[in-house]
N, C-alpha and C positions, 0 to 999 in steps of 0.2 A: 504494500500500500504506500503510495507516494505522499509527499507532504500536502499537496493540493487536495487530495482525496480526504486525508485526515482532517484538514481544516474545514472542508465542506461538511463532513460528518459531524464534527464538533459544533459547527455553526447551526446546523439543523437541530441538534440535540438541545442547544441553548436558545432556540427561537422562542418568541413570546408565547405561542400556543403551548409549547412543551413546558415552559416555565410555569404556566397556569396549571398544567396537569400535575407538575411536581408539587405545586402549592396545595392541590386537592389531596394528594397523598400525605403531605406534611400535616394537614388539618386533622387527619384521622386520630392520631394519639391525643391531640388536644381535646377534641370532642369527647372521645371515650374517657379521657382522664377527668374531665369536668363532671360527667355523669357518674363515673365511679366514685369520685370524691363526695358528691352530693348524696348519692343513694346508698353506697356501701359504708362510707366513712362518716355519714351524717353531717356533711358540711352544709352551709347555707343554700337555700333554694335559688339564689341569684346565679349560682354557677350553671344552672340549667339554661338561663337566658344567655350566658356566655357561650354555652355549647350550641344553642340555637343560632346565635349570630354567626359563629364560625362555620357552622354547617350550611347556613344560607350562602355565605361567601363561597364555600367550596362548591355548592350546587350551581351557583352562577357561573363559576369557571367552567363547568361542564358544557355550558352553552358558548361561552366566550372563546374557549380554545378552538373549537371547530369553526366558529365564525371568523376569527382572525386568520386561521390557517387557510380558509377559502379565499377571503378578500385580499390577503397578502401573498397568496400562492406559496404558503409555507407548509403545505401538506407533506408528510414524510412517512416512510414505513415505520420508523420508530414511534412516531406520534400515533399512528393507527393501531400499533400494538399496545402502547402504554395507556391510551385513553380509556378503553373498556376495562382494563385491569384496575385503573384508579377508581372507576365507577363501582366495580364489584367489591373492591376493598372497602370503600366508604360505606356502601349499603350493608354489606355483611357484618362489618364491625359494629355499626350502629344497631342493627337488629339483634346481634348477640348481646350487646350491652343492655339494650332495652328489655330483653328477655331475663337477663340476670337481675335487672332493676325491678322486674315485676310489672312494668307498665304493659308489656306484652305477656299475657298469661292466659291460662285456660284454652279455650278453643282457638283463640287468636294466634296461639303458637303455631297452629297448622298453616295459617296464612304465611307466617315467616318461614316455615319449613318449605312450603311450595316455592316461595321466592328464591330461597337459597339453592334448592335442588335444581330449579330452572337455570340459575346462573352457572352451576356446575355442568349441567347438560349442554348448554349453549357453548360454554368454553371448550368442552370436549369436541363438540361438532365442528366448531370453527377451526380447532387445531387439525382435525382430520381432513376437513375440506381444504384447508390451506396446503396440506401435503399434496392434494390433487390439483392445486392451483385453481380452486374454485372459490369465488368470492360471493358471500351472501349479504346483500345490501340490507341496511337497517330500514325497516318499514316505518311509516308515519305512526302506525299503531304502537310499535315498539317504543318510539320516542314519547308518545303519550303515556305509555306504561311507566317509563322512567320518570316522567314529570309527576305523575300521581304518586309514585313510590317515594320520591323525594319530599313531596308536600306532606305525605303521611308521616314520614320519619320526623320531619320538622315539628309537626304537632305533637308527636309522641315524645320527642326530646324535651319539649316544654313541659309536658306531663303535669305534675301537681303544681308547678309554678304557674302554668297557664290556667289551670283549673281555679286558681285563686282569683284570676282576673275574669275569666269566662268559664263557667262550671262544666262546659261540654268539650273543652279542648281535647282531652284524652279520648273521649268518645268519638269525636270527629276523626282523630288520628287512626283509631282502630277501624272505623268504617272505611276510610280511605285505604288502609292497609289491605282490607279484604277486597276492595275494588281493584287495587293493583295486583293482588294475587290472582284474581280472575283474568285480568289482562295478561298477566304473566303466563298462565296456563295456555291461553290462546296463542300468544306470540311464540311461546316455547314449542307448541305443536307445529307452527309454521316452520320453525328452524328444523325440528325433528323430521318433518315431512321432506324438506329439501335435502337433509342429510341422507335419509333413507333412499331417496330418488337417485342421488349420486352414488351411493353405496351399491345399489342394484346394478346401475350402469357399469360401475367398475368391475363387479363380479362377472357380468355378462361379457365385458370386453376381455 
């Protein structure tokens, strides 16, 4: 690899869209730490608002990194790889912490399990299809699923702190969590169907 190629790779890795993605990953331990400190170590409720604020900032970067990558023509293979990983790490970490916190409990745990299982399924399918050089585009419904998911987690992170302001904040979060789980199953089926289609073609070939 020559110097020009190395500089080009470094430049793409440190582009603004990728920096925003790094920021989303860096936000994860802070959000989880705030919820852990408040719920497990019984620190003040205002820590939940700190978690919500940081989570909203991280969620906004999910839109901004793709937007800037498109308008500034800074799309890269590294960014396409890292962006969905950052999303999955953020969602999975928050869902696990909210389950430990008890905000997600009872039957609602099944919604969280569906979401996590779908993410694992899609990751495996994408890895398999990538080996076949097959790209599965993200559908508009999948983008709506992600939006509902992030909004649900935002409400649930507020949890008891939000309930002190409006008593139905946690309930709204749980309803949205179920809505996102339903969308998750539907979009997951789309990915699974596409994966099976290419798997059959590969076996026949």
